[in-house]
C-alpha positions as CSV (number, residue, x, y, z in Angstrom):
1,M,69.4,-120.5,20.7
2,A,67.5,-117.7,22.5
3,N,65.1,-118.5,25.2
4,D,61.8,-116.7,24.6
5,T,59.7,-118.9,26.8
6,V,58.1,-117.9,30.1
7,N,60.3,-120.4,32.1
8,A,62.4,-118.0,34.1
9,N,64.6,-120.9,35.3
10,K,66.0,-121.6,31.8
11,P,69.1,-119.7,30.8
12,R,68.6,-116.7,28.5
13,V,70.8,-118.2,25.8
14,E,71.8,-121.8,25.3
15,I,74.4,-123.1,22.9
16,V,73.4,-126.5,21.7
17,P,73.9,-128.4,18.5
18,F,71.2,-127.7,16.0
19,A,70.0,-131.3,16.0
20,Q,69.3,-131.0,19.8
21,S,67.7,-127.6,19.6
22,G,64.2,-128.8,18.9
23,F,64.0,-126.5,15.9
24,S,62.8,-127.7,12.6
25,Q,61.8,-126.1,9.3
26,I,58.2,-125.4,8.8
27,T,56.9,-127.7,6.1
28,S,53.3,-126.7,5.7
29,F,50.8,-123.9,6.2
30,K,49.0,-126.1,8.7
31,Q,52.1,-126.2,10.8
32,F,52.6,-122.5,10.3
33,A,49.1,-121.8,11.5
34,H,49.5,-124.1,14.6
35,I,52.6,-122.0,15.6
36,A,51.3,-118.6,14.6
37,R,48.0,-118.6,16.5
38,P,49.4,-118.9,20.0
39,Y,52.8,-117.2,19.3
40,W,51.3,-114.0,17.8
41,Q,48.0,-114.4,19.6
42,V,46.0,-114.0,16.4
43,E,43.0,-115.4,14.7
44,L,43.7,-116.8,11.2
45,Y,41.5,-116.5,8.1
46,R,41.7,-117.7,4.5
47,N,42.9,-115.0,2.1
48,T,39.7,-114.2,0.2
49,V,40.6,-110.5,-0.2
50,W,43.4,-111.1,-2.8
51,P,42.6,-114.5,-4.3
52,A,45.3,-114.2,-6.9
53,L,47.9,-113.9,-4.1
54,A,46.4,-116.7,-2.0
55,P,48.4,-119.6,-3.6
56,F,51.5,-117.9,-2.2
57,L,50.0,-116.0,0.7
58,P,47.0,-117.9,1.9
59,I,46.5,-116.5,5.4
60,I,45.1,-113.3,6.9
61,C,46.1,-112.7,10.5
62,V,43.9,-110.6,12.8
63,G,45.3,-109.5,16.2
64,K,43.5,-108.7,19.4
65,N,43.4,-105.0,18.5
66,Q,41.8,-105.9,15.1
67,T,44.9,-105.1,13.1
68,S,45.2,-107.4,10.2
69,W,48.0,-108.4,7.8
70,L,48.8,-111.0,5.2
71,A,50.9,-113.9,6.2
72,A,53.3,-115.5,5.8
73,A,55.3,-113.3,3.5
74,N,58.8,-114.7,3.8
75,D,61.0,-116.8,1.6
76,E,60.6,-120.0,3.6
77,M,56.8,-120.0,3.3
78,L,56.8,-119.0,-0.3
79,K,59.1,-122.0,-0.9
80,V,56.6,-124.2,1.0
81,A,53.9,-122.9,-1.4
82,M,55.9,-123.5,-4.5
83,C,57.5,-126.9,-3.5
84,S,54.1,-128.3,-2.6
85,E,52.8,-127.1,-6.0
86,F,50.3,-125.0,-4.1
87,K,48.8,-128.0,-2.3
88,S,49.8,-126.8,1.2
89,P,48.2,-123.3,0.7
90,L,45.1,-125.1,-0.6
91,E,44.9,-127.3,2.5
92,I,44.9,-124.3,4.9
93,I,42.5,-122.3,2.7
94,D,40.1,-125.2,2.9
95,I,40.3,-125.3,6.7
96,L,40.3,-121.6,7.7
97,P,37.1,-119.5,7.8
98,N,36.5,-116.4,5.7
99,P,37.6,-113.2,7.3
100,P,35.0,-111.1,9.1
101,T,33.2,-108.5,7.0
102,H,34.7,-105.5,8.8
103,I,38.3,-106.8,8.0
104,I,37.3,-107.3,4.3
105,H,35.9,-103.8,4.1
106,K,39.1,-102.3,5.6
107,W,41.2,-104.0,3.0
108,Q,38.8,-103.2,0.1
109,A,39.4,-99.5,0.9
110,V,43.2,-100.1,0.4
111,L,42.5,-102.1,-2.8
112,D,40.7,-99.1,-4.3
113,K,44.0,-97.2,-4.2
114,H,45.7,-100.1,-6.1
115,A,43.1,-100.7,-8.8
116,H,45.8,-100.6,-11.4
117,I,47.5,-103.7,-10.1
118,S,45.7,-106.6,-11.6
119,L,47.0,-109.3,-9.2
120,L,45.3,-107.3,-6.4
121,T,42.0,-106.9,-8.1
122,Q,41.4,-110.2,-9.8
123,T,38.3,-112.0,-8.6
124,G,37.6,-115.7,-8.1
125,S,38.2,-118.2,-5.4
126,A,41.6,-118.8,-3.7
127,Q,41.1,-122.5,-4.3
128,A,40.6,-121.9,-8.1
129,F,43.8,-119.8,-8.2
130,C,45.8,-122.6,-6.4
131,Q,44.6,-125.1,-9.0
132,Q,45.2,-122.7,-11.9
133,Y,48.7,-121.9,-10.8
134,R,49.5,-125.6,-10.4
135,I,48.2,-126.3,-14.0
136,E,50.2,-123.3,-15.3
137,Q,53.2,-124.6,-13.4
138,R,53.7,-121.3,-11.6
139,H,55.5,-123.2,-8.8
140,L,58.4,-123.4,-11.3
141,D,58.3,-119.7,-12.2
142,S,60.6,-117.7,-10.1
143,A,59.8,-114.5,-12.1
144,F,56.1,-114.9,-11.2
145,R,57.0,-115.5,-7.5
146,D,59.0,-112.2,-7.7
147,E,56.0,-110.5,-9.2
148,I,53.8,-111.7,-6.3
149,V,56.4,-110.3,-3.8
150,I,56.5,-107.0,-5.6
151,V,52.7,-106.7,-5.6
152,Y,52.6,-107.7,-1.9
153,S,55.1,-104.9,-1.1
154,H,52.5,-102.4,-2.3
155,L,50.2,-103.4,0.5
156,P,50.4,-101.9,4.0
157,K,52.0,-104.3,6.5
158,G,48.9,-104.0,8.6
159,I,45.7,-102.1,8.9
């Protein structure tokens, strides 16, 4: 495993059995948030900008330089969303505050360029979409997951 800590006395690389590495799979968006805040040095907000994406991508990160991006867009966290039947995204959405107005306005300018993509322009609450997708059993729908990923790929990685 690589040593990316600030402890200069630790070797740069250690080879240890995985069970002894201290690594574990992230199993919830709460756990993700607990790791992301200090590691990326960001503030986290609920995804209210794209509520139809929030069941899969519930977090907006904002860095110290006010650059913001949608997190966590990776296979592992999409799997957490789907395996939890969107309960894990709902938990973090309920905890996190709304993003600041200036962040919302920056993203709304981007959304204007993508008005033709309905998943980006649907209105409603992120919580309601989590519940709707659970009822519609979207957690079992890999084609819908792929559609979410394709829609996400149209967004800038940060603004």
